[in-house]
N, C-alpha and C positions, 0 to 999 in steps of 0.2 A: 566600544567604541576602545576601551581602554588595551582589547587583544590587538587593534590593530596598530598598539607599539611596542607589546612585551606581551609573550603568551603567560599567563599565568598557571599555577598551581592549585588547584581544587584541594584544600585541605581541611577541609570540616563537611561536613552536610548531616541533617538530621534523617531519621527513619525516612519519611516521607519526601523527601526535598524540598520540604519547604524554606527551611534556613540553612544557606549554605555560606562558604567562606572560602577565601581565594587570597595569594599570595604573588605579589610580582615581583620575586627576588633582585632583579638590577635595579629597580627603584626603592625596595625596601617599603613596599607598599602590600597592606592588607585591606580587603576590602570584605564586608560582610552584608548579607542579607538576612534579618531576622524576623521571623515570622512570628508576630503577638496583635493581630487582629485587633481584640478589644483592648491591649496595654494592660489589662488585669486580669486575674484568674478564671478560666474559664472552660469549659465542657463543652465542647460542640459536635455533633452528631449531626453530619454533612457530608454530601459526595464532591465530586471536584466539579459537578455539575451546581452547585447550590443546593441541591436537593436536599432536604432535611427531613429528618424523621423524629424527633423531637425539639423540645425546645431547649435554647442555649442556658446553661446552669454559669451563672454570673456572679463572681464574688466582687462585689462593688469596692470594697476597703480592703483587696490583698491584692498589692501589682502583680504582676508576673513578673518571673525570675529569671525567664528566657533572654528578655533586654536587661532588666537592671542590673544582674549580674553582669553584664559585659561592659556598665558603663564607667566604670574605674579603668578602665584600658583603652577608652576610644578617644583619638585627639578630636574627633569630630563624629556626632551624630545627626540624624535627620527621622524625624520621627514623625508619624501618621496616625489615625485611624479615623472613625467617622461613620461610614455608612452601615460600619456591621452592626451600632446601637441598632439599627431600625428592625432587626429580625425578631422572631418570638423566643423570646429568654424570660427566665425565673432569675428573680433579682436576693440575694443574698449581702448581708451584711453581720457583722459578727459570729459567723457558720450556721445563719439561722436564716430560712427565707422571709423574706418582705414585701416580695410584690411582684410584679409580673407586666410583660408588654405582651400584646396580642396572648395572653394568659389562656394556658391548657385549657382543656372543657373539663367540668366540674372540678375547674380549680376553687379555691376558699380565698385566694391570695388577691388583693388589691391590686387594679391596671392603675398601674405607675406613671407610663408613657415612657417611651425612649427619652426625651428629655432630661427627665429625673435621673436616669442611670448614667447617660453620658454626663451629666453635670457633677453627679457623684464621683464620678470614675477620675474625671477631669483635673477634680480637686486634689487627689492624691496625686495623681501625676504632673501636675505642676508643681506642687510642695515639694516631690521626691527631688525634681529639675532643679529648682531653686534653690536646692540644699548644694553648696559646692562640696561639703564633704561626701557626695553620692557621687561623684562622677570627677572624671581628669579633664576634658578638654572644651569645645566649643560645640553648642546642642543646638540644634534646626525644630522647632516644632512646627510643622506645616497646618494648614487649618485645611479643611475636608476639600477635595477638587468634584464641581458638578458633573454629574450626568447629563446626557443631552438624549434622552429616548423620548420618541415622538410615537402618539398611536399604540400606545402600550407600556412595558417595564419590561426590564430586563427576560423574565419567565411567563410572558405573554404576548407577545409578537411584537413589542417594541424595537423601531429602527431608527436610524442616523444617517440621514441619505446626506447630509451637505456635503458640498465641495468646496469650498471656500467660510474663512474666516466670517464672523458679522461685527458690526460696529458696537459700541456700549452702549447708544440709543435701542438698540435692536435686542440686545441683552436680556431675558429675562430671567431671575433666579427664581427658583422654586423655592417656595416657603417651608420645606424641610432644609434645603440650603442655609438659609437663611438663621433657623434656630442652630442646626450645626456651628454654625463659621462664629454667630453670638457668641454663644455657650465657650469656645476655643478663644475665645480674644477675649472675654470675661474673666476666666483663669486665669489665663497669661497674665494679664495687667494686675489683677488682685494678688498673685503670687509676688509677682515683681515687686507691689509698691509695698507687698508687708512685709519681704524679704529686705528691700534696701529703701522702704521710706520715700521712692520716688516715682513717678509715674513715668510711663514709656518703655524704653530699651532696659533688658535684664542682663546687660553685663553677656556675659559667656552662653547666655540663654536668650533665643532670638524667636523671632516669631516671621515667619514666612506666609504670609498672609497672599497666597496665590487664587483665590476662588473666584474675584472678577476678573483676574486675568484669562483665565483658563475658559470662563464662561463666554466669552467671545470666539470660542473654537471649537465649536459643533463639528467641525471637518477634522478632528484630530484623533476619533476614536479607529480601534478596526472593523466596527460595524459587522457586516455577514465575515469577515473574516478572522472571526474567532479562533478557528482552527485553521489548518494549514491546507488551500489548497481547496474548499469544499463545496466547490463546483465543478471539479473534475468529473465525477461521476451521472451528475444530474446540473445542469446549468438552471434547471427552475426549480433546484430542492429548497424548501423551505428550512432555513438555518437558524440559528439563536445567535442574535445580533450581542455585540457589546459595545456599549455605547458608553461605557464608566470610564475601562481603561484606557492609556493612552499610546500612540505607534511613536516608533523611533524610524526614522528622523521626524520631529514634528512638535507639539507645544512643550515636549520637556527639555527640548535645545534651550528654551528661554528659562527655565526653570534651573538650570545649570550655570548660566549666564547669571543669573542673580547669586546666585550662592557664593559661585567662587569672586565675584564682584565683594563680594559682602566678607569673604575669608582675605583677601587679597586688604581690601582699604577698611573695613569695619563697617 
């Protein structure tokens, strides 16, 4: 969308082109897309289709410097995570394995569940964000966004064929989304309360609770169009559906409106 106003210059990308940075010289604006799916240090073993060859090695007490190192330079940051914590993982604290989720075969580690790891990681993330010495500008933490897979999940034939939004009454939140959102809001409110002694907003650290809003938009996903023109060679081809990410234009435009309003009017 910004490209329609001014052509940017790409000034950085990492080896895998997952983290990128663009500069808009006329407007003196720099936009960064930072890839840090767990927000804590992680060793990930999977391909571009999400197929893993080994459990993630996750260090719950060590934040990923990929994003923390940038915080003193950013005027605005939007941070999110969530669904990656559902993956099979071995959890480390104090440089020692302490448990796992969907534990590897023959593992002697305790099954702790993804919620344990997410809560522990979020505590460290929120404590870091609440400390004003760690950052320059305003930080938005966005709650996890819901998927709308039906008749399966992303890896076993799940689809999302809805073409219209649904009402709040029709929308039903999956239990996993309730857990993710609950942990996010709980750790955000705790960190703000401990830092400021007050309930509610956290000054320049703000919560973007979009889970409920996006729950009503099952029509907003790429669906079968996860890849470009997937039915050109075979109109009956069976393709992997994407019912987690969002199309543009689409529901993301609503999110942009809320963020802009918050920046402009507090």
